[in-house]
C-alpha positions as CSV (number, residue, x, y, z in Angstrom):
1,X,-39.9,161.4,134.8
2,X,-36.8,160.1,133.3
3,X,-37.0,156.6,133.9
4,X,-40.4,156.6,132.9
5,X,-39.5,158.0,129.2
6,X,-35.9,155.6,129.0
7,X,-38.6,152.7,130.1
8,X,-40.8,153.8,126.9
9,X,-38.1,154.1,123.9
10,X,-36.2,151.2,125.5
11,X,-39.7,149.0,124.8
12,X,-40.3,151.1,121.6
13,X,-36.6,150.5,120.5
14,X,-37.0,146.6,120.8
15,X,-40.1,146.2,119.2
16,X,-38.7,148.3,116.2
17,X,-35.8,145.5,116.1
18,X,-37.9,142.7,116.3
19,X,-40.4,143.7,113.9
20,X,-37.5,144.4,112.0
21,X,-36.5,140.8,112.0
22,X,-39.9,139.8,111.0
23,X,-39.9,142.3,107.7
24,X,-36.5,140.8,106.9
25,X,-38.2,137.0,106.2
26,X,-42.2,138.2,105.7
27,X,-41.6,138.2,102.1
28,X,-39.4,135.2,101.9
29,X,-40.5,132.0,100.5
30,X,-40.7,129.8,102.8
31,X,-38.5,126.7,103.2
32,X,-40.5,123.8,104.4
33,X,-39.1,120.0,104.4
34,X,-42.1,117.2,103.5
35,X,-40.8,114.8,105.7
36,X,-40.1,112.0,105.5
37,X,-40.5,112.0,101.8
38,X,-37.7,114.6,102.3
39,X,-34.8,115.0,104.8
40,X,-32.0,117.9,105.3
41,X,-28.9,116.9,105.2
42,X,-26.8,115.3,107.8
43,X,-23.3,115.5,109.2
44,X,-21.2,112.4,108.4
45,X,-20.4,112.3,112.1
46,X,-23.9,111.7,112.9
47,X,-24.2,109.1,115.5
48,X,-27.4,107.6,114.3
49,X,-28.6,104.0,114.3
50,X,-26.0,101.7,113.6
51,X,-25.0,99.2,110.9
52,X,-23.1,95.7,111.0
53,X,-20.8,94.5,107.9
54,X,-22.0,90.9,108.9
55,X,-18.7,89.5,106.4
56,X,-16.0,91.3,108.3
57,X,-17.4,90.4,111.8
58,X,-15.0,87.9,113.9
59,X,-17.4,87.8,116.7
60,X,-15.1,89.0,119.6
61,X,-17.5,90.5,121.7
62,X,-15.3,93.5,121.8
63,X,-17.8,95.7,121.2
64,X,-20.2,94.6,124.0
65,X,-17.9,94.6,126.2
66,X,-17.0,98.2,125.7
67,X,-20.8,99.6,125.8
68,X,-21.8,101.2,129.6
69,X,-25.3,100.4,129.0
70,X,-24.4,96.6,128.1
71,X,-27.2,96.9,125.5
72,X,-25.7,95.0,122.9
73,X,-25.6,91.0,122.6
74,X,-24.6,88.2,120.0
75,X,-25.2,84.7,119.3
76,X,-23.5,82.2,116.7
77,X,-22.0,79.0,116.6
78,X,-18.2,78.1,114.5
79,X,-18.5,76.2,111.8
80,X,-14.7,75.3,111.1
81,X,-13.4,78.7,110.9
82,X,-17.0,80.4,109.4
83,X,-19.9,82.1,111.7
84,X,-23.3,80.7,111.4
85,X,-25.2,83.6,112.8
86,X,-28.2,83.5,115.4
87,X,-28.3,87.0,116.8
88,X,-26.8,90.5,116.9
89,X,-29.2,92.6,118.7
90,X,-28.8,95.9,119.4
91,X,-32.0,97.6,122.9
92,X,-32.6,101.2,121.7
93,X,-34.4,101.6,124.9
94,X,-30.9,101.8,126.7
95,X,-28.7,103.1,123.9
96,X,-26.6,106.3,124.5
97,X,-25.3,106.6,121.2
98,X,-21.8,107.4,122.5
99,X,-20.2,105.7,119.8
100,X,-18.2,103.6,122.8
101,X,-18.9,100.4,121.0
102,X,-17.2,101.3,116.8
103,X,-13.9,102.0,118.7
104,X,-12.7,98.7,119.7
105,X,-13.8,96.7,117.4
106,X,-10.9,95.0,115.5
107,X,-12.5,94.2,112.3
108,X,-13.7,97.4,112.1
109,X,-17.1,96.0,111.1
110,X,-20.0,98.3,113.1
111,X,-20.2,102.1,112.9
112,X,-23.0,104.8,113.2
113,X,-25.4,105.4,110.2
114,X,-27.5,108.2,109.8
115,X,-30.8,107.2,110.6
116,X,-32.7,108.1,113.3
117,X,-36.4,107.4,112.8
118,X,-37.5,105.5,116.1
119,X,-41.1,105.4,115.0
120,X,-43.1,102.6,116.8
121,X,-45.9,101.3,118.5
122,X,-44.2,98.9,121.1
123,X,-40.8,99.6,122.8
124,X,-40.1,95.6,122.5
125,X,-40.0,96.7,118.4
126,X,-36.4,99.0,120.0
127,X,-34.8,95.8,120.0
128,X,-33.1,95.9,116.9
129,X,-31.7,92.8,115.0
130,X,-28.2,94.3,112.6
131,X,-27.9,90.7,110.8
132,X,-28.4,91.3,107.1
133,X,-28.9,87.1,107.0
134,X,-28.8,84.5,109.7
135,X,-26.7,81.0,109.2
136,X,-24.0,80.6,107.3
137,X,-23.6,83.4,104.4
138,X,-23.7,81.6,100.8
139,X,-19.9,82.1,100.2
140,X,-18.9,80.7,103.6
141,X,-20.8,78.5,103.2
142,X,-18.6,77.5,99.6
143,X,-15.2,78.0,101.5
144,X,-16.8,75.6,104.8
145,X,-17.9,73.1,102.0
146,X,-14.4,73.7,100.3
147,X,-12.3,73.3,102.9
148,X,-14.2,69.7,104.2
149,X,-13.5,68.7,100.4
150,X,-10.2,69.3,101.5
151,X,-10.3,67.3,104.2
152,X,-11.8,64.4,102.6
153,X,-9.2,64.7,100.2
154,X,-6.2,64.8,101.9
155,X,-7.6,61.3,104.0
156,X,-8.0,60.2,101.7
157,X,-4.8,60.1,99.7
158,X,-3.0,59.7,103.4
159,X,-5.3,56.4,103.5
160,X,-4.1,55.9,99.5
161,X,-0.7,56.4,100.3
162,X,-0.5,54.0,103.5
163,X,-2.2,51.2,101.6
164,X,0.6,51.2,98.9
165,X,2.9,51.5,101.5
166,X,5.4,48.3,101.3
167,X,5.6,46.2,104.4
168,X,8.3,46.5,106.9
169,X,11.0,43.6,106.4
170,X,10.8,41.0,109.4
171,X,14.2,40.5,111.8
172,X,15.7,36.7,111.2
173,X,14.0,34.4,114.3
174,X,17.3,33.7,116.7
175,X,17.0,30.0,116.2
176,X,19.1,27.2,114.7
177,X,17.2,27.3,111.3
178,X,18.7,30.9,110.9
179,X,22.0,30.8,112.2
180,X,23.5,30.4,115.8
181,X,21.5,32.3,118.2
182,X,23.1,36.2,119.2
183,X,24.2,34.5,122.7
184,X,26.2,31.5,121.3
185,X,28.1,33.7,118.8
186,X,29.1,36.3,121.3
187,X,30.3,33.1,123.3
188,X,32.0,31.8,120.1
189,X,33.8,35.2,119.5
190,X,35.1,35.3,122.8
191,X,39.0,34.1,123.8
192,X,39.0,31.8,126.2
193,X,40.4,31.5,129.5
194,X,43.4,30.5,130.6
195,X,43.1,27.0,133.0
196,X,44.1,27.9,136.7
197,X,46.8,26.6,138.0
């Protein structure tokens, strides 16, 4: 009988505690975030969709090597000292948001962003290209054109200097016209040998 009464009291007490918490929030205004028009604040260290500072990237593959699931791929060609970008993709079907691609980057150009929405109809759309522009960027085009112009100017200056340089002096031929040959001159300078007895 005592156990029965104790169980009844325990049930009543837990109901009172639960209803007191409900009553505390009953007359408060609800806080509703109208997503996606409104968003809750996100921590600075949140690991969201990556973003790339394309102009700082040196195409070293350190991020791709560090990725444990091999979801990063990139393609570019070097034009002088500039990069002609074709693709820099991350497959978010495989990405585990571990941030291991960020730390080994020597140029500090890949980062974890605060975007998190992956609302797509097809899984193929989860392979995202992080490039802001493909090919040479306008500043890179200017730098490449300037370097090519300087190279051509140096080559033209070297060719002009070579054409303006005087011809090297010619050596005198070993003949009687220019004096005795070298062998005859050496022989005339030697002392005569004493007669043999």
